[in-house]
C-alpha positions as CSV (number, residue, x, y, z in Angstrom):
1,M,-25.0,4.9,-5.8
2,S,-21.4,4.8,-6.8
3,Q,-18.7,4.1,-4.3
4,S,-16.1,6.9,-3.8
5,N,-12.6,5.9,-2.8
6,Y,-10.1,8.5,-1.7
7,F,-7.2,9.3,0.5
8,W,-5.6,12.4,1.9
9,Q,-2.2,13.7,0.6
10,G,-0.7,17.0,1.6
11,G,-4.0,18.2,2.9
12,R,-5.8,17.4,-0.3
13,K,-8.5,14.8,-0.9
14,I,-7.4,12.6,-3.8
15,E,-10.3,10.6,-5.4
16,I,-9.1,7.3,-6.9
17,K,-10.4,4.5,-8.9
18,K,-9.2,0.9,-9.5
19,D,-6.9,0.4,-12.5
20,N,-8.5,-1.7,-15.2
21,S,-6.0,-4.6,-14.8
22,G,-3.2,-3.6,-12.4
23,I,-2.4,-5.3,-9.1
24,T,0.4,-5.7,-6.6
25,I,1.2,-9.1,-5.2
26,H,3.4,-10.0,-2.3
27,A,6.1,-12.2,-3.8
28,D,9.9,-12.3,-3.5
29,N,10.3,-11.9,-7.3
30,V,8.5,-12.0,-10.6
31,S,8.9,-15.8,-10.9
32,E,7.2,-16.4,-7.6
33,A,4.4,-14.1,-8.6
34,H,3.9,-16.0,-11.9
35,Q,3.9,-19.3,-9.9
36,A,1.2,-18.1,-7.6
37,A,-0.8,-16.9,-10.5
38,N,-0.4,-20.2,-12.4
39,E,-1.5,-22.1,-9.3
40,A,-4.7,-19.9,-9.1
41,G,-5.4,-20.2,-12.8
42,V,-4.7,-16.5,-13.5
43,D,-2.6,-15.0,-16.3
44,L,-0.3,-12.1,-15.6
45,I,1.6,-9.8,-17.9
46,E,3.9,-6.8,-17.5
47,T,5.3,-8.1,-14.2
48,E,8.0,-6.2,-12.4
49,S,9.5,-6.1,-8.9
50,I,8.8,-2.7,-7.5
51,A,10.0,-3.1,-3.9
52,P,11.4,-5.9,-1.8
53,G,8.7,-8.5,-1.6
54,L,6.3,-6.7,-3.9
55,V,5.6,-7.3,-7.6
56,R,3.3,-5.2,-9.8
57,A,1.5,-6.9,-12.6
58,N,-1.4,-6.6,-15.0
59,I,-4.1,-9.3,-15.1
60,I,-5.3,-10.8,-18.4
61,G,-9.1,-11.3,-18.2
62,D,-11.7,-10.4,-15.6
63,R,-9.9,-8.4,-12.9
64,E,-12.2,-9.1,-10.0
65,Q,-12.6,-12.8,-10.7
66,S,-8.8,-13.1,-11.0
67,V,-8.2,-11.2,-7.7
68,D,-10.7,-13.5,-6.0
69,K,-8.9,-16.6,-7.3
70,L,-5.5,-15.3,-6.2
71,R,-6.8,-14.5,-2.7
72,T,-8.4,-17.9,-2.3
73,Q,-4.8,-19.3,-2.7
74,N,-3.8,-17.1,0.4
75,N,-1.9,-14.6,-1.7
76,I,-1.7,-11.1,-0.4
77,L,-2.5,-8.6,-3.2
78,H,-4.1,-5.3,-3.8
79,H,-5.5,-3.4,-6.7
80,V,-3.5,-0.6,-8.3
81,Y,-5.4,2.7,-8.1
82,R,-5.4,5.7,-10.4
83,D,-6.3,9.4,-10.0
84,Q,-10.1,9.5,-10.6
85,K,-9.9,12.7,-12.7
86,S,-6.8,12.3,-14.9
87,G,-6.3,8.5,-14.7
88,Q,-2.5,9.2,-14.9
89,S,-1.1,9.1,-11.4
90,E,-0.8,5.6,-10.1
91,Y,-1.2,4.7,-6.4
92,L,0.0,1.4,-4.9
93,I,-1.0,0.0,-1.5
94,T,2.0,-1.1,0.4
95,E,2.6,-2.5,3.8
96,S,4.5,0.5,5.1
97,F,4.0,4.2,5.4
98,F,5.8,7.3,6.6
99,I,4.3,10.0,8.8
100,K,5.7,13.5,8.7
101,F,4.5,16.7,10.4
102,K,5.0,20.3,9.5
103,P,8.3,21.6,11.0
104,D,6.5,24.1,13.3
105,T,4.2,21.4,14.8
106,P,4.8,21.4,18.6
107,D,5.9,18.0,20.0
108,N,2.9,18.0,22.4
109,R,0.5,18.3,19.4
110,I,2.2,15.3,17.7
111,L,1.9,13.2,20.9
112,E,-1.7,14.2,21.3
113,Y,-2.4,13.0,17.7
114,F,-0.8,9.6,18.5
115,T,-2.6,9.3,21.8
116,A,-6.0,10.1,20.1
117,E,-5.4,7.8,17.1
118,N,-3.7,5.1,19.0
119,P,-1.7,3.6,16.1
120,S,0.0,0.3,16.7
121,L,2.8,-1.5,14.9
122,L,1.5,-4.8,13.6
123,K,5.0,-6.1,12.9
124,S,8.2,-4.7,14.3
125,P,11.8,-5.6,14.5
126,S,12.8,-7.5,17.6
127,S,14.9,-4.5,18.6
128,F,12.0,-2.1,18.5
129,T,11.6,0.0,21.7
130,G,9.3,2.8,20.8
131,V,9.0,5.9,18.6
132,S,10.7,9.2,18.5
133,V,9.9,12.6,16.9
134,S,12.9,14.1,15.0
135,R,13.7,17.7,14.5
136,D,12.2,17.6,11.0
137,K,9.0,16.2,12.6
138,S,9.1,12.8,11.1
139,L,8.2,9.8,13.2
140,S,10.6,6.9,13.3
141,A,11.0,3.7,15.1
142,V,13.5,3.5,17.9
143,C,15.6,0.3,17.9
């Protein structure tokens, strides 16, 4: 039985598959990513910083074996995923996300959702005091 990976976006179920060689690695810059890879005995190509503290790269060689080697060196990394059907759209796992509700969603419904799901912040700024729901129904941290 094959494993099906998916996520929801805009009310649609998006089926995804692992890219053949793409990964993201938590590193301050491309040089740091290459250093981590060298220490793990992994070769990277096409490296680029894509966000603060996040580098996208392609692995040369066996993808899963290389990912395992990098993880044994305590590197935080994720596979790059692609749309299962077209293979074109690229999806990256990051350490942050944004939640937005439709404008006509009542505040009490939003609060019910958060009460039911009980989300928690794993890491927050020292000035964090809670969350608020804005007029456009986006959720934001209150500092």
